[in-house]
N, C-alpha and C positions, 0 to 999 in steps of 0.2 A: 504492499500500501506505500503510498506516494505522497504526502501530504505537503504540499508547495516544494519539491524536492525530492531526493531520493534519501536523504540522512534523516531518518525518524528514529523518537523512540514512544514506545507502550509503557503505558500508565494502566493501573487498576485501581478503579475509583469505587470505593464504597463508603455509605450513608450509616452512622451510628447515632443514634438516641442517644441525648444529653439528659441522663438521669439524676444528676446532682442538683440539689436543687438550690437556686442562689440566685440574688436577687436579677439578674439580667436574665433569667428563665423562668419568670413566675408562672407563669402557664402551662409550664411543661412542655411545650411545643418544640422547645431547639434540637437542633442537631448538627453533629459534626461532618464531615468530607474528609477522608482520606484518601491520598492519593498516591501509590506506590509503582515504584519505578521497578520494571521489569529488565535486568540487564542481559541477562542471558537466557539461550532455548531452555534450558532445564527450568527455568522459573515461570516458561509462559507457558505452561500447560493447564489451564485453569477451566474451573466449572461454573455456573450460576451458583449464586446466592440470592434468593428473594428477600433474604432478612435484611439484607444490607442494599439491594437494590441496583447489585453491582453491574456497573458496565464497564467497556476498556476505552481507552483515550491515547489516539494515534498524533502523538506532537511534532514538529520540528521547531527545534529551539535554537535554527540559525534566524528563522523568519518571526518577526513580532508584529502585531496588532496593534491599533492606535491605542491599546490600555498598556502597551509593552510587554502581553503575555506571549509566549510561543503560540502560533497559528496551530488549531489542532482540526481532528473530527471525532467524534464519540461514534464505536461501534454499539447499538443498544439492543438487547436482545430482546425480542416480543413472547412470541409463542415458542417453547423449544420442550422438552422433555427428556429423562436421563435412560441410558439404556438399561432394560430390565433382564440382561443376558448374564446367564455366566459367563466368567473370563475364560472358561476354557472350550465354549461354544466355539464349533468352524468358523459361524459369519464372525465372531470377535477376533477369533485371530485372525482372520484375512482383512478384518477393516476396524485394527485397533484406534485407529484415530477416533472412533465411539467414544471411547472413555473420558474424553474431556472436549469441551462445549469450545471452548479456545485454545488455539496453538498458535505458536509464532517463531518463525524459523529466518535465518540469516539468506538473503536471497541466493537461489543456486539453479540455473536453469536448467542443471537436470534433473529438478524434484518437481514434478509437473503434478502426479499423482498423490493424495493423501493415502494409498493403500500402495502404490509403487505402481510399478509399469505392468505386470502383470497379474493380479487377484486371482485372475478366474482359472491360471494354471494346475492341473493337478498334483504336482510339485512344489505346490506353494510352501514357503516361509514365510514369517514375519518381516516386513520391509514396509516401506512409506514413513508418517509420520514416526510411530515409535522409534526408528533407525537413523531418521533424517536428525535426528536430535541427541543421537548419542555424542556429538563431538561438543556438545555444550556451545555452541558459538555464541560470539558477542551480538547483539541483536541491539543495545543501544546506540542512539545516533547512528544506526547504518541503514543499508537498503532490507527492507524487513518482508516478510509475508504473513499477511494472517490468515488462519485456515478456521472458519468456523465449521461448526459441525451443527446442523438441525437434525434434531429427533421429535416424532411423533408417538406417544402413546394411544394405539389405537383398540379400544375395550369395546368390541362389538355390541349391536343394540338391533332394535329388531327394524329401524329405520334404514338401516347399511344394507338391507336385503329389498330386492337382488343387485340395487347397486349403490356405492357407496357415497354420498354426498362430500361434499369438500371438507378437507381437514387443514387449516391454516399453521404452518411453521413458516416464521420470517425472523427479521432482523433487520435493523436499521443505521443509515451513517447518517449523522446529524453534523452539521458544521459547528464546532463550540471555540468560538471566536477566530473563526477563519477569514470570516468578515469583520469588518470594522460596525457593522452596525446590519440592521434586520435588511435585506437587499431586496425582499418583496414589498418593503414601503418608500413609496416617492412621494416626494415632500416639495413642492414647489418653495425655492427661496425667494 
């Protein structure tokens, strides 16, 4: 992912409620946001956390917006699920990437597919993202690739027969300080 250039950094962002009673939080509705830099591939295998409203931020620290902050984009999870598979299941062995919702790797033009090049071959061995990250390469301030895994938990219901209706799984990329204001608002001066 290239945010205004190729040298980007990945942050994990989590919100936590401020439970301490103090003068600044008399209504008890304050929260804090923690932004954690993920420096290497080994740190960047992450799962969703609904308790903290987790999302990920890709920032270019060399480019600044009008507020002096790095320009960035958020990867915002929308609908998703975890895999309900035994890790020894053949499908899990062929698609080891499903164990995490987000992976980040250093750019490598030979690493194109999350399960490797030939996951359907009978002599398959674990390749893809779980092996891509074994070198634990630096991804901070570097060309990086985000791999986001979407999952669906389908518990069949009567209305699914004979044709299953739509099930949504998605994410969004949202600017976070990338623009110097709201680009959809035009006010004449």
